C-alpha positions as CSV (number, residue, x, y, z in Angstrom):
1,M,-35.7,25.6,54.1
2,T,-35.2,26.4,50.4
3,T,-36.6,29.7,49.1
4,A,-37.6,30.7,45.6
5,T,-34.4,32.9,45.4
6,D,-32.3,29.8,46.1
7,L,-34.0,27.9,43.3
8,T,-33.5,30.7,40.8
9,S,-29.9,31.2,41.7
10,A,-29.0,27.5,41.5
11,P,-26.9,26.7,38.5
12,L,-28.6,24.9,35.6
13,V,-27.0,21.6,34.9
14,V,-27.3,20.5,31.3
15,P,-26.8,16.7,30.9
16,P,-24.1,15.9,28.4
17,S,-25.3,14.9,25.0
18,P,-24.8,11.2,24.3
19,R,-21.8,10.5,22.1
20,R,-22.4,9.0,18.7
21,R,-21.4,5.4,18.5
22,R,-19.0,4.8,15.7
23,L,-18.9,1.6,13.7
24,P,-15.9,-0.6,14.4
25,A,-13.1,-0.6,11.9
26,W,-13.9,-4.0,10.5
27,A,-17.5,-3.0,9.9
28,R,-16.5,0.1,8.0
29,A,-14.0,-1.9,5.9
30,A,-16.7,-4.4,5.1
31,M,-19.1,-1.6,4.0
32,W,-16.4,-0.1,1.8
33,A,-15.6,-3.4,0.2
34,I,-19.3,-4.1,-0.5
35,G,-19.7,-0.6,-2.0
36,I,-16.7,-0.9,-4.2
37,V,-17.8,-4.3,-5.5
38,A,-21.3,-2.8,-6.2
39,V,-19.7,0.1,-8.2
40,L,-17.5,-2.3,-10.2
41,S,-20.4,-4.6,-10.8
42,T,-22.6,-1.8,-12.1
43,A,-19.8,-0.4,-14.3
44,S,-19.1,-3.9,-15.7
45,Y,-22.8,-4.4,-16.5
46,L,-23.4,-1.0,-18.1
47,T,-20.1,-1.0,-20.1
48,E,-20.2,-4.7,-20.9
49,V,-16.6,-5.1,-19.9
50,N,-16.4,-8.2,-17.7
51,T,-12.7,-7.8,-17.2
52,L,-13.4,-5.4,-14.3
53,T,-14.4,-8.2,-12.0
54,S,-12.8,-11.3,-13.6
55,T,-10.8,-13.9,-11.8
56,N,-7.8,-13.1,-14.0
57,T,-7.9,-9.4,-13.0
58,A,-8.2,-10.2,-9.3
59,Q,-5.2,-12.7,-9.5
60,T,-3.0,-10.2,-11.4
61,A,-4.0,-7.4,-9.0
62,L,-3.2,-9.4,-5.9
63,R,0.3,-10.3,-7.3
64,L,1.0,-6.7,-8.3
65,A,-0.3,-5.3,-5.0
66,L,2.1,-7.4,-2.9
67,P,5.3,-5.3,-3.5
68,I,3.3,-2.1,-2.9
69,L,1.8,-3.5,0.3
70,L,5.2,-4.6,1.6
71,C,6.8,-1.3,0.8
72,A,3.9,0.5,2.5
73,L,4.4,-1.6,5.6
74,G,8.1,-0.8,5.5
75,G,7.3,2.9,5.3
76,L,4.9,2.5,8.2
77,W,7.5,1.0,10.5
78,S,10.1,3.7,9.7
79,E,7.8,6.7,9.8
80,R,6.0,5.7,13.0
81,G,9.5,5.9,14.6
82,G,10.0,9.4,13.1
83,V,12.3,8.6,10.1
84,V,11.0,9.5,6.7
85,N,12.0,6.7,4.3
86,I,11.7,7.6,0.6
87,G,14.6,5.2,0.0
88,L,12.1,2.3,-0.2
89,E,12.6,2.1,-3.9
90,G,16.4,1.6,-3.6
91,M,15.9,-1.0,-0.8
92,M,13.4,-2.8,-3.0
93,I,15.9,-2.9,-5.9
94,L,18.5,-4.4,-3.6
95,G,15.8,-7.0,-2.6
96,T,15.2,-8.0,-6.2
97,W,18.9,-8.7,-6.8
98,G,19.2,-10.5,-3.5
99,A,16.1,-12.6,-4.2
100,A,17.5,-13.7,-7.6
101,W,21.0,-14.4,-6.2
102,G,19.7,-16.4,-3.2
103,A,17.1,-18.4,-5.2
104,Y,19.6,-19.3,-7.9
105,Y,21.9,-21.0,-5.4
106,G,19.4,-22.1,-2.7
107,G,15.8,-22.0,-3.9
108,P,12.9,-19.6,-3.3
109,W,13.1,-19.5,0.5
110,A,16.8,-18.7,0.4
111,G,16.0,-16.0,-2.1
112,L,13.4,-14.5,0.3
113,G,16.0,-14.5,3.1
114,A,18.6,-12.9,0.9
115,A,16.1,-10.2,-0.2
116,I,15.3,-9.4,3.4
117,L,19.0,-9.2,4.2
118,F,19.9,-6.9,1.3
119,G,16.8,-4.7,2.0
120,A,17.8,-4.4,5.6
121,L,21.3,-3.4,4.7
122,G,19.9,-0.5,2.7
123,G,17.8,0.3,5.8
124,L,20.9,0.2,8.0
125,L,22.7,2.8,5.7
126,H,19.6,5.0,5.9
127,A,19.5,4.7,9.7
128,I,23.2,5.5,10.1
129,A,22.8,8.6,8.0
130,T,19.6,9.9,9.5
131,V,19.7,8.7,13.1
132,T,23.4,8.8,13.9
133,F,24.7,11.6,11.7
134,N,21.4,13.5,11.5
135,V,21.5,13.8,7.7
136,N,18.3,15.2,6.2
137,H,15.9,12.3,5.7
138,I,14.9,13.2,2.1
139,V,18.5,13.7,1.0
140,S,19.5,10.3,2.5
141,G,16.5,8.6,0.9
142,V,17.4,9.9,-2.5
143,A,21.0,8.7,-2.0
144,I,19.8,5.3,-1.0
145,N,17.7,5.1,-4.2
146,L,20.6,6.0,-6.4
147,L,23.0,3.7,-4.4
148,G,20.6,0.8,-4.6
149,L,20.3,1.1,-8.4
150,G,24.0,1.4,-8.8
151,V,24.9,-1.5,-6.5
152,A,22.3,-3.8,-8.2
153,K,23.7,-2.9,-11.6
154,Y,27.3,-3.6,-10.5
155,L,26.4,-6.9,-8.8
156,A,24.3,-8.0,-11.8
157,T,27.3,-7.3,-14.1
158,L,29.7,-9.1,-11.8
159,I,27.6,-12.2,-10.9
160,F,24.8,-12.6,-13.4
161,E,26.5,-11.7,-16.7
162,P,28.7,-14.8,-16.7
163,L,25.7,-16.9,-16.0
164,S,23.0,-15.4,-18.3
165,G,25.2,-13.5,-20.8
166,N,23.2,-10.4,-20.1
167,P,24.3,-7.8,-17.4
168,R,20.7,-6.6,-17.1
169,Q,19.1,-9.8,-16.0
170,S,19.7,-13.0,-14.1
171,P,19.3,-16.6,-15.3
172,T,15.9,-18.1,-14.6
173,V,15.4,-18.9,-10.9
174,P,12.9,-21.2,-9.1
175,T,9.7,-19.5,-7.9
176,F,7.3,-20.3,-5.1
177,D,4.7,-23.0,-5.7
178,T,1.1,-21.9,-5.6
179,Y,-1.9,-23.4,-3.9
180,S,-5.7,-23.1,-4.5
181,A,-8.8,-23.8,-2.4
182,T,-10.1,-26.2,-5.0
183,F,-13.6,-26.8,-3.7
184,L,-14.2,-23.1,-3.0
185,S,-12.6,-22.1,-6.3
186,N,-14.8,-24.5,-8.3
187,W,-18.0,-23.1,-6.7
188,L,-16.9,-19.5,-7.3
189,T,-16.1,-20.3,-10.9
190,D,-19.6,-21.7,-11.4
191,L,-21.1,-18.6,-9.9
192,E,-18.9,-16.3,-12.1
193,D,-20.0,-18.2,-15.2
194,Q,-23.7,-17.6,-14.5
195,Q,-23.2,-13.9,-15.2
196,R,-25.5,-12.7,-12.4
197,V,-25.2,-9.0,-11.6
198,F,-23.2,-8.4,-8.4
199,I,-23.1,-12.1,-7.4
200,S,-21.0,-13.2,-10.3
201,D,-18.8,-10.1,-10.0
202,A,-18.2,-10.8,-6.3
203,A,-17.5,-14.4,-7.1
204,G,-14.9,-13.5,-9.7
205,L,-13.0,-11.2,-7.4
206,L,-13.1,-13.7,-4.5
207,N,-12.0,-16.5,-6.8
208,G,-8.9,-14.6,-7.8
209,L,-7.9,-14.3,-4.1
210,V,-8.1,-18.0,-3.4
211,T,-6.7,-19.4,-6.6
212,G,-2.9,-19.8,-7.3
213,V,-1.8,-18.3,-3.9
214,A,1.9,-18.5,-3.0
215,P,3.3,-18.8,0.6
216,L,4.8,-15.3,0.2
217,T,1.4,-13.9,-0.6
218,M,0.0,-15.3,2.6
219,I,2.9,-14.1,4.7
220,A,2.6,-10.6,3.2
221,I,-1.1,-10.4,4.0
222,L,-0.5,-11.8,7.5
223,L,2.0,-9.1,8.2
224,V,-0.7,-6.4,8.1
225,P,-2.5,-7.6,11.3
226,V,0.9,-8.5,12.9
227,S,2.2,-5.0,12.3
228,Y,-1.0,-3.6,13.9
229,L,-0.7,-5.8,16.9
230,V,3.0,-5.0,17.4
231,L,2.8,-1.3,16.9
232,W,-0.5,-0.6,18.7
233,R,-0.8,-3.4,21.2
234,T,2.7,-4.0,22.6
235,R,5.1,-2.0,24.8
236,L,7.7,-2.1,22.0
237,G,5.2,-0.6,19.5
238,L,4.2,2.1,22.0
239,R,7.8,3.1,22.5
240,L,8.5,3.1,18.8
241,R,5.5,5.3,18.1
242,S,6.4,7.7,20.9
243,C,9.8,8.3,19.2
244,G,7.8,9.4,16.1
245,E,5.5,11.7,18.1
246,N,7.8,13.3,20.6
247,P,11.3,11.9,20.9
248,V,12.3,14.4,23.6
249,A,9.5,13.2,25.8
250,A,10.3,9.6,25.0
251,E,13.9,10.1,26.1
252,S,12.8,11.7,29.3
253,L,10.9,8.5,30.1
254,G,14.1,6.4,29.6
255,I,13.4,5.2,26.1
256,N,16.4,4.8,23.9
257,V,15.2,6.8,20.8
258,Y,18.2,5.9,18.7
259,A,17.8,2.1,19.2
260,H,14.1,2.2,18.5
261,R,14.6,4.3,15.3
262,Y,17.3,1.9,14.2
263,L,14.9,-1.0,14.7
264,G,12.1,0.7,12.8
265,V,14.3,1.5,9.8
266,L,15.9,-1.9,9.7
267,V,12.4,-3.6,9.7
268,S,11.4,-1.1,7.0
269,G,14.3,-2.1,4.8
270,G,13.6,-5.8,5.3
271,L,10.0,-5.4,4.3
272,A,11.0,-3.4,1.2
273,G,13.4,-6.2,0.3
274,M,10.5,-8.7,0.7
275,G,8.6,-6.5,-1.8
276,G,11.4,-6.9,-4.2
277,A,11.4,-10.6,-3.7
278,S,7.7,-10.8,-4.6
279,L,8.6,-9.4,-8.1
280,V,11.2,-12.2,-8.5
281,L,9.9,-15.3,-6.7
282,L,6.2,-15.3,-7.7
283,Q,4.8,-16.7,-10.9
284,G,5.4,-14.2,-13.7
285,G,8.8,-13.3,-12.2
286,G,11.4,-15.9,-12.3
287,G,14.5,-13.7,-12.1
288,Y,16.1,-10.3,-11.7
289,L,15.5,-7.7,-14.4
290,E,16.9,-4.2,-14.5
291,N,14.2,-1.5,-13.7
292,Q,12.0,-4.3,-12.4
293,T,10.5,-2.3,-9.6
294,N,9.2,0.4,-12.0
295,G,8.6,3.0,-9.2
296,R,6.6,0.6,-7.0
297,G,8.6,1.8,-3.9
298,Y,7.3,5.3,-4.4
299,I,3.7,3.9,-5.0
300,G,4.1,2.0,-1.7
301,L,5.0,5.2,0.0
302,A,1.9,6.8,-1.5
303,A,-0.2,3.9,-0.3
304,M,1.1,4.4,3.3
305,I,0.2,8.1,3.1
306,F,-3.2,7.3,1.6
307,G,-3.8,4.9,4.5
308,N,-3.0,7.7,7.0
309,W,0.0,5.8,8.5
310,R,-2.2,2.9,9.6
311,P,-2.0,-0.8,8.5
312,G,-5.7,-1.2,7.5
313,G,-5.6,2.0,5.5
314,L,-2.4,1.2,3.6
315,L,-3.9,-2.3,2.8
316,G,-6.7,-0.5,1.0
317,G,-4.3,1.8,-0.8
318,A,-2.1,-1.1,-1.9
319,A,-5.2,-3.0,-3.2
320,L,-6.4,0.1,-5.1
321,F,-3.0,0.7,-6.8
322,G,-2.5,-3.1,-7.5
323,Y,-6.0,-3.3,-9.0
324,A,-5.4,-0.4,-11.3
325,D,-2.1,-1.9,-12.4
326,G,-3.5,-5.4,-12.9
327,L,-6.5,-4.1,-14.8
328,Q,-4.4,-2.4,-17.5
329,L,-2.5,-5.7,-17.9
330,S,-5.4,-8.0,-18.1
331,G,-7.9,-5.7,-20.0
332,G,-5.9,-3.0,-21.7
333,G,-7.2,0.5,-22.6
334,R,-10.9,-0.5,-22.9
335,A,-10.9,-1.9,-19.3
336,V,-9.2,1.2,-17.9
337,L,-11.8,3.3,-19.7
338,A,-14.6,1.2,-18.1
339,L,-13.0,1.8,-14.8
340,L,-13.3,5.6,-15.4
341,Y,-17.0,5.0,-15.9
342,G,-17.1,3.3,-12.5
343,V,-15.3,6.3,-10.9
344,V,-18.0,8.5,-12.4
345,L,-20.6,6.4,-10.6
346,L,-18.7,6.6,-7.4
347,L,-18.4,10.4,-7.7
348,F,-22.1,10.7,-8.3
349,V,-22.8,8.9,-5.0
350,I,-20.3,11.1,-3.2
351,V,-21.9,14.2,-4.7
352,V,-25.3,13.1,-3.3
353,V,-23.8,12.5,0.1
354,Q,-22.2,16.0,0.1
355,L,-25.5,17.6,-1.0
356,I,-27.3,15.9,1.9
357,R,-24.5,17.3,4.3
358,R,-24.8,20.7,2.6
359,Q,-21.2,20.7,1.5
360,W,-21.8,22.8,-1.6
361,I,-18.2,23.4,-2.6
362,A,-17.3,19.7,-2.3
363,A,-20.4,18.7,-4.2
364,A,-19.6,21.2,-7.0
365,L,-16.0,19.9,-7.3
366,G,-17.4,16.4,-7.5
367,V,-19.7,17.3,-10.3
368,V,-16.9,18.9,-12.3
369,G,-14.6,15.9,-11.8
370,A,-17.4,13.5,-12.8
371,G,-18.1,15.6,-15.9
372,V,-14.5,15.6,-17.0
373,L,-14.1,11.8,-16.5
374,Y,-17.4,11.1,-18.3
375,W,-16.3,13.3,-21.2
376,I,-13.1,11.2,-21.5
377,Y,-15.1,8.0,-21.4
378,W,-17.7,9.2,-23.9
379,S,-15.2,10.6,-26.4
380,N,-12.9,7.5,-26.6
381,D,-13.4,3.9,-27.5
382,T,-10.2,2.9,-25.8
383,L,-7.2,4.6,-24.2
384,P,-3.9,4.7,-26.1
385,S,-1.6,1.8,-25.4
386,E,1.1,4.4,-24.5
387,L,-0.9,5.7,-21.6
388,T,-2.3,2.5,-20.0
389,P,1.0,1.4,-18.3
390,Y,0.8,4.5,-16.2
391,T,-2.7,3.8,-14.9
392,A,-1.4,3.1,-11.3
393,H,0.8,6.2,-11.3
394,V,-2.1,8.5,-12.3
395,V,-4.4,6.8,-9.7
396,T,-1.7,7.5,-7.1
397,L,-1.6,11.2,-7.9
398,I,-5.4,11.5,-7.9
399,V,-5.8,9.6,-4.6
400,L,-3.2,11.6,-2.8
401,A,-4.7,14.9,-4.0
402,V,-8.1,13.8,-2.7
403,A,-6.9,12.4,0.6
404,S,-4.5,15.2,1.5
405,Q,-7.0,17.1,3.6
406,R,-7.5,14.3,6.2
407,L,-3.9,13.1,6.7
408,R,-2.3,13.1,10.1
409,P,1.4,12.0,10.0
410,P,3.4,11.4,13.2
411,K,4.3,14.8,14.7
412,A,8.1,14.3,14.7
413,D,8.2,12.5,11.4
414,G,11.3,13.7,9.5
415,A,12.4,16.0,12.4
416,R,16.1,16.0,13.3
417,Y,16.8,14.8,16.8
418,R,20.0,14.8,19.0
419,R,20.3,12.8,22.2
420,G,20.0,15.0,25.3
421,E,17.9,17.8,23.6
422,G,15.5,17.6,26.5
423,D,18.1,18.2,29.2
């Protein structure tokens, strides 16, 4: 028989609070896309700058985002295995030379294969230095960048100068054909011409993504879900990521850390070479040109960091940097200034959200940032032509500064490792 004393002494069991259900990743991505289109549409309407959401801007942005996306994917494969790869720029430069050389003698597909091969050779050198000889990853990456630039200059002088008469560029090479979804493109063009707020803006951006698309473009976009499936849904990917998180524990389970790191860096170099090929083999390219990459390898590395070392996130980062670069080409300083106005609107929304969450410091910083950007917009009719080419670089610095608080790199990324350390 239970007494009152037994009841009062019994422990009080509190039911666990139900966990909040998070939206799936695809739903969050769709919400972000709709929000960004809404901000660009509002900025385009208020500033009367239609270039923000035009088909031409979207087409240019897609073409310029591809080398950034491919380099970011290359960095993902390398750093998930634990090897920091800031040599992406040098591997990309090797890819541009290889693409022009292969395309000149064998067409665009041969050029793509040669670009992958030359980029992978750069990755092999980086793997030998960092994995086998345990060289500091940053030092090796810097050396690869310098070596890639020097080798490309030497080979261009040796091979291309007799053909083009200029050691800094190749002769014109064939590029990939482009394809369009004609029926969908015509419908979207009609919607864009109607100049309806949001609807026409979304139609213009979508039209640029389905018009004049090359096979290399489709391959690059397809590599994003493929990289996710391989790295997060296969045994090979799990082993590679374990080498980037805890190589000693991975070795204790029988995983060959050296082999998996070599694989990751080789794939990284091949993808960076593909990024170089996209500068040569797509419309607007047509050949090798010295300094053609213009720091896009570093921007690809920044896109990977912005994406928190995940394929979906780096896709968003590459799209952002490609859009900033494409906007300054298609619209000039006035369009970039209108983009600043759109950023002010976005910051206003963020400030409201932070106030609701009672994050007073973050809200205050948002107000200050919005005020500075609005003052720049209000006091200028257009940005100087000397500044607009660096739009993507400035956006890179701002985004990395904002995103730095939520980053979570692989734990052993860049750490030196010797076989048998766990014995």
